[in-house]
C-alpha positions in Angstrom: 9.5 24.3 7.7 11.8 25.5 10.4 13.5 22.1 10.4 13.8 22.2 6.6 15.5 25.6 6.8 17.7 24.5 9.6 18.9 21.6 7.4 19.5 23.9 4.5 21.6 26.4 6.5 23.6 23.8 8.3 22.6 25.0 11.7 19.6 26.0 13.8 17.4 28.8 12.6 18.7 31.1 15.3 22.3 30.0 15.6 24.2 31.5 18.5 25.4 35.0 17.8 22.9 35.8 15.0 19.7 36.4 16.8 16.3 35.5 15.4 15.8 35.9 11.7 13.0 38.3 10.7 10.2 37.1 8.4 11.6 36.6 4.9 15.1 36.1 6.0 17.2 33.0 6.9 19.7 33.2 9.7 23.3 32.5 8.7 25.2 30.6 11.5 28.0 32.6 13.1 31.6 31.6 12.9 34.8 33.6 13.6 34.8 34.9 10.0 31.1 35.8 10.0 29.6 39.1 10.9 26.3 37.4 12.0 24.2 39.1 9.3 21.1 37.7 7.7 20.3 37.4 4.0 16.9 37.7 2.3 15.4 34.3 1.5 14.6 33.4 -2.1 11.2 34.6 -3.3 8.6 31.8 -3.1 6.4 31.1 -6.1 3.5 32.5 -4.2 5.2 35.9 -4.0 6.5 36.0 -7.6 4.4 38.7 -9.4 4.3 36.6 -12.6 3.0 33.6 -10.7 0.5 35.7 -8.8 -0.8 37.2 -12.1 -1.0 33.7 -13.7 -2.9 32.3 -10.7 -5.4 35.1 -11.0 -5.8 34.6 -14.8 -6.3 30.9 -14.4 -8.7 31.3 -11.5 -10.8 34.0 -13.3 -11.0 32.0 -16.6 -11.9 28.8 -14.9 -14.3 30.5 -12.5 -16.2 32.1 -15.5 -16.3 28.7 -17.2 -17.4 26.7 -14.1 -20.2 29.2 -13.3 -22.0 28.2 -16.5 -20.5 24.7 -16.9 -19.8 22.9 -13.6 -18.3 19.9 -15.4 -16.5 21.3 -18.5 -15.0 19.3 -21.3 -11.3 19.4 -22.1 -11.9 21.6 -25.2 -13.9 24.0 -23.1 -11.1 24.4 -20.6 -8.6 24.8 -23.3 -10.7 27.5 -25.0 -11.3 29.4 -21.8 -7.6 29.5 -20.9 -6.3 30.3 -24.4 -9.1 32.9 -24.6 -7.6 34.5 -21.4 -4.3 34.8 -23.2 -2.5 31.7 -22.2 -0.3 30.1 -24.8 -1.2 26.6 -26.0 2.5 25.7 -25.8 2.5 26.4 -22.0 -0.9 24.7 -21.4 -1.7 21.1 -20.4 -5.3 20.0 -19.8 -6.5 16.7 -18.5 -9.1 14.5 -20.1 -12.7 15.1 -19.3 -13.6 11.5 -20.1 -12.0 8.3 -18.8 -10.8 5.7 -21.4 -14.0 3.8 -20.9 -16.1 6.9 -21.7 -17.2 7.9 -18.2 -17.2 11.6 -17.2 -14.2 12.5 -15.1 -14.9 13.7 -11.5 -12.7 16.7 -12.1 -10.7 18.3 -14.9 -7.3 19.9 -14.3 -5.3 22.4 -16.4 -1.7 23.4 -15.8 0.2 26.4 -17.1 4.0 26.2 -17.2 5.4 29.4 -15.8 9.2 29.2 -15.6 10.1 26.5 -13.1 6.6 26.3 -11.7 3.2 25.1 -12.8 0.0 27.0 -12.0 -2.5 24.2 -11.7 -6.3 24.8 -11.7 -9.0 22.2 -11.1 -12.7 22.4 -11.8 -14.8 19.9 -9.7 -18.6 20.3 -9.6 -18.4 24.0 -10.4 -15.7 24.7 -7.8 -12.3 26.0 -8.8 -9.1 25.5 -7.0 -5.7 26.9 -8.1 -2.3 26.0 -6.7 1.3 26.4 -7.7 3.6 23.3 -7.9 7.1 22.8 -9.1 7.7 21.7 -12.7 8.4 17.9 -13.1 11.9 16.6 -14.2 10.6 16.2 -17.8 9.8 19.9 -18.0 6.0 19.3 -17.9 3.4 19.8 -15.2 1.5 16.5 -15.6 2.8 13.0 -15.2 2.6 11.2 -18.5 2.7 14.3 -20.6 4.8 14.1 -23.7 8.1 15.8 -23.3 
C-alpha cells in the first residue's frame, strides 16, 4: 500500500522536508512553493458510516437466515434482505441453483451503495461480508443487466 500511495503522490511517502505522515494522512512532497503540510486522505469505504451500517445490515440479515437455513435459495436471500429494509433496486442476488439444476456451493448478494458494493456470501451456514468497488456497468455482479 505504501508503494501505491507513493505512486499516487509522485514521490516517496516521507518525501524530504515533510516528515512522516500520520495515520490517515498522505505526505505531500516538498518543493520550493510547498509548506510541507499533510492533507487528510480520502475516507475509505470501510470507514464510511453508510457503508459500515449497510455491512452490518447485510451481515445481520444473512446471519439470521443462515442460522436456520445454511444453504438458502435466491428468493430466501432476497426476502431476508428486503425485509431488512434494502431496496430491490439496489440488490443483486446470485442463483442458488446451477443451470443443470445442482445446488450452488454458495449464494451471494450485493447491495449497491454509491460507488461501492456491499457483498455478502452464505456458504454452509457461514456468512462473510466485504466491500468492493462498483463495476464499470454500474452493477456489482459481472453479467448483471445494466
